[in-house]
BABAGU-662654 format. One line per 4 residues: their letters; for each residue z, x negated, y negated of C-alpha. Coordinates in steps of 0.25 Angstrom, whole numbers, plus 2048, in hexadecimal, padded with zeros to 3 digits. Layout:
N
A> Z/X/Y; ...
REM end
This chain:
290
MTGI> 85B/762/A74; 862/760/A81; 861/755/A8B; 867/748/A90
LIVD> 864/73B/A88; 867/72E/A8F; 86A/724/A85; 86A/715/A86
KPRD> 876/712/A7D; 875/707/A74; 881/6FC/A74; 88B/6FE/A69
WTSS> 88A/70E/A69; 894/717/A6F; 88F/723/A77; 893/72C/A6C
DVVC> 88B/724/A62; 87F/727/A6A; 882/736/A6A; 884/736/A5C
KLRG> 877/72F/A5A; 870/739/A62; 876/745/A5B; 86F/740/A4F
MLHE> 862/73C/A55; 860/749/A5D; 866/753/A53; 86F/757/A5F
RRVG> 87D/75B/A5F; 880/75C/A6D; 87F/74D/A72; 889/747/A7C
HSGT> 88A/73C/A86; 88F/739/A93; 895/72C/A97; 89A/724/A8B
LDPM> 895/716/A89; 89D/70B/A81; 896/707/A75; 894/6F9/A7C
ATGV> 88C/700/A88; 87E/703/A88; 875/70C/A91; 875/71A/A97
LPVF> 87D/724/A8E; 878/732/A92; 878/73B/A86; 877/74A/A87
IGRA> 870/753/A7C; 871/762/A79; 874/76B/A84; 874/75F/A8D
TRAV> 883/75B/A87; 887/765/A93; 883/75C/A9D; 88D/750/A99
EFCE> 898/754/AA1; 890/752/AAE; 88C/744/AAB; 899/73E/AA6
SDEK> 89D/73A/AB5; 890/734/AB8; 890/726/ABE; 88C/71B/AB5
EYIA> 885/70E/AB7; 886/701/AAE; 882/6F3/AAD; 88E/6EB/AA6
GIRL> 890/6DD/AA2; 89D/6D6/AA5; 8A1/6CA/A9E; 8AC/6C2/AA5
GIET> 8B7/6BA/A9F; 8BB/6C4/A93; 8C3/6D0/A91; 8C3/6D8/A84
DTQD> 8CA/6E5/A7F; 8BF/6EE/A82; 8BB/6E7/A8F; 8AE/6E5/A89
TTGT> 8A8/6DA/A81; 8A8/6E3/A75; 8B7/6E2/A73; 8C2/6D7/A70
VLHT> 8C3/6CB/A7A; 8D1/6CC/A7F; 8D0/6C0/A89; 8C6/6B6/A8E
WDCT> 8C5/6AD/A9A; 8BD/6A0/A9B; 8BB/6A0/AAA; 8B4/6AE/AAF
ADET> 8B0/6B2/ABD; 8A2/6AF/AC4; 898/6B9/ACA; 89E/6B8/AD8
ALRA> 8AC/6BC/AD2; 8A6/6C8/ACB; 89F/6CD/AD6; 8AA/6CC/ADF
VLPE> 8B4/6D6/AD6; 8AA/6E0/AD4; 8AC/6E8/AE1; 8BA/6EA/ADC
FTGR> 8B5/6F2/AD1; 8AC/6FB/AD9; 8AF/709/ADE; 8BC/711/AD8
ISQL> 8C4/708/ACE; 8CE/70B/AC4; 8CA/708/AB5; 8D4/708/AA9
PPMY> 8CC/70D/A9E; 8CB/702/A92; 8D2/705/A85; 8C5/704/A7E
SAVK> 8BF/710/A84; 8BE/71F/A80; 8C8/724/A8A; 8D2/72C/A83
VGGK> 8E1/72B/A84; 8EA/735/A7C; 8DD/73A/A75; 8DA/72C/A70
KLYE> 8CE/724/A75; 8D3/717/A7B; 8CA/70F/A72; 8CF/715/A65
LARR> 8DC/70F/A69; 8D8/702/A6E; 8D2/700/A61; 8E0/701/A5B
GVEL> 8E5/6F8/A65; 8ED/702/A6E; 8EC/700/A7D; 8F0/70D/A86
ERTP> 8F2/70F/A95; 8E7/715/A9B; 8E5/71B/AA8; 8DB/715/AB2
RQVT> 8D0/71D/AB7; 8C8/71D/AC4; 8B9/719/AC4; 8AF/716/ACE
IRVL> 8A6/709/ACD; 89B/70C/AD7; 893/700/AD5; 897/6F3/ACE
ELLS> 88E/6E7/ACF; 88B/6DA/AC9; 87C/6D9/AC5; 87B/6CC/ABD
GGGD> 882/6C2/AB3; 889/6B4/AB4; 893/6AC/AAD; 89C/6B6/AA5
TYTL> 893/6C2/AA4; 88E/6CB/AB0; 887/6D9/AB1; 88C/6E4/AB9
RVVC> 886/6F1/ABE; 891/6FC/AC0; 88F/70A/AC4; 89B/712/AC1
SKGT> 8A2/71F/ABF; 8A5/727/AB3; 8B0/721/AAA; 8AE/712/AAF
YIRT> 8B0/707/AA4; 8A7/6FC/AA7; 8AE/6F3/A9D; 8BB/6F5/AA4
LCHE> 8B4/6F2/AB1; 8B0/6E5/AAB; 8BE/6E3/AA6; 8C4/6E5/AB4
IGRR> 8BA/6DC/ABB; 8BE/6D2/AB1; 8CC/6D2/AB4; 8CA/6D2/AC2
LGCG> 8C2/6C5/AC1; 8CE/6BF/AB9; 8C5/6BC/AAD; 8C2/6C9/AA5
AAMC> 8B5/6D0/AA2; 8B0/6D8/A97; 8A3/6E2/A98; 899/6DC/A90
ALRR> 88D/6E6/A91; 88C/6F4/A97; 87F/6FC/A9A; 880/70A/AA0
VRAG> 873/70B/AA8; 876/718/AAF; 87F/725/AAD; 87E/72F/AB8
SFSI> 86F/732/ABA; 86C/72C/AAD; 866/71E/AAD; 862/714/AA2
GQAV> 854/716/AA5; 855/723/A9F; 85C/71F/A92; 857/71F/A84
TLEE> 85B/717/A78; 860/71D/A6C; 853/718/A65; 84A/71E/A6F
VSAA> 852/72C/A6B; 84F/729/A5D; 840/726/A5F; 83F/733/A68
VRQG> 846/73C/A5C; 83E/737/A51; 831/73A/A5A; 838/748/A5C
CPEK> 839/746/A6B; 847/743/A6F; 847/74E/A79; 83E/745/A83
LLMP> 849/73B/A84; 853/745/A8A; 856/748/A99; 857/757/A9D
VDSV> 866/75B/A9E; 864/75F/AAD; 861/750/AB0; 870/74F/AB1
FSRY> 871/758/ABD; 864/754/AC4; 86C/751/AD1; 86F/760/AD2
PAVT> 865/76A/AD8; 85E/774/ACF; 85E/782/AD0; 855/78C/AC8
VSGK> 85B/79A/AC2; 853/7A6/ABC; 856/7B3/AB7; 863/7B9/AB8
KEKM> 869/7AC/ABE; 864/7A5/AB2; 86A/7AE/AA9; 878/7AD/AB1
CRNG> 876/79E/AAF; 874/79E/AA0; 880/7A7/AA0; 889/79D/AA8
ADFS> 88B/7A8/AB3; 88C/7A5/AC2; 880/7A9/ACA; 87D/7A9/AD9
LDGR> 873/79E/ADF; 873/79F/AEF; 86E/796/AF8; 871/789/AF0
PDGR> 87C/77F/AF4; 889/77D/AEB; 888/774/AE0; 883/770/AD3
YRVY> 874/774/ACE; 86C/773/AC2; 867/781/ABD; 859/784/AB7
NENG> 852/790/AB2; 843/794/AB7; 83E/78C/AAB; 845/77F/AAF
LFLM> 850/780/AA4; 85D/778/AA8; 867/783/AA8; 875/77D/AAD
VGRI> 87B/776/AB8; 882/77F/AC1; 88A/77F/ACF; 888/788/ADB
DNGV> 894/78D/AE2; 892/796/AED; 885/79A/AE9; 889/79D/ADB
MHTE> 884/794/ACF; 88F/791/AC4; 88C/78B/AB7; 890/77C/AB4
KSFF> 88A/779/AA8; 87E/780/AA1; 873/779/A99; 86A/783/A93
EV> 86A/785/A85; 872/790/A80
REM end
């Protein structure tokens, strides 16, 4: 079984929990995901199955889109409302004040990874240290917030839409917005509605996967692995060139501009992602079964 399953991750599950569950359901050892979601979060989790796991590396840097809840007047150790409350404020900012500061967090910004995160320092995950009461110095990272807008809300709770780069912590964004407003804030909900080209409209629940397995047709839920590369032009090879492709050898393809391509055989089988340089096709990653 090979393909991509867009899972609507349930709340209180880790991304690894989803992978382990699917390994058991599908009786497939080769299962992986791109773009980890916190247990609190729900929504789009691309899961790669079988030979498709080779495509994970091409998706890890994809842009993400979230719908996030922010609660003003509170700070926690995890920067979301699942954590221990550290401080509270009786007076919170209003909608006008919140709207006014959002532009300050748009564009290229610096974020300090939270202690409750899977970032590794000295081989240890930060959240493992945080649970033992240890706090380490962390190196800020640059992320890009392309869109940050207020959708709705009132009182102390609002809903934001965020379109951002890989590595952005939405709860840290909420925390920093609260600091800027002077009243603290914590993330109270998070739903990922898009990861790269995969959207929530394509997502299925684990219950739907289970039902498809019982009916003997889980394959119907899978997207083809070449859907990851739909933005690249396609080329078809046959005969000697297909054989060279399958052997990982370079071969000539004159008349096409340099760049990345999807490569198929005459029967429409997706063989690989390759790159043409000066009329020569090089293998970047093969996807045919060996």
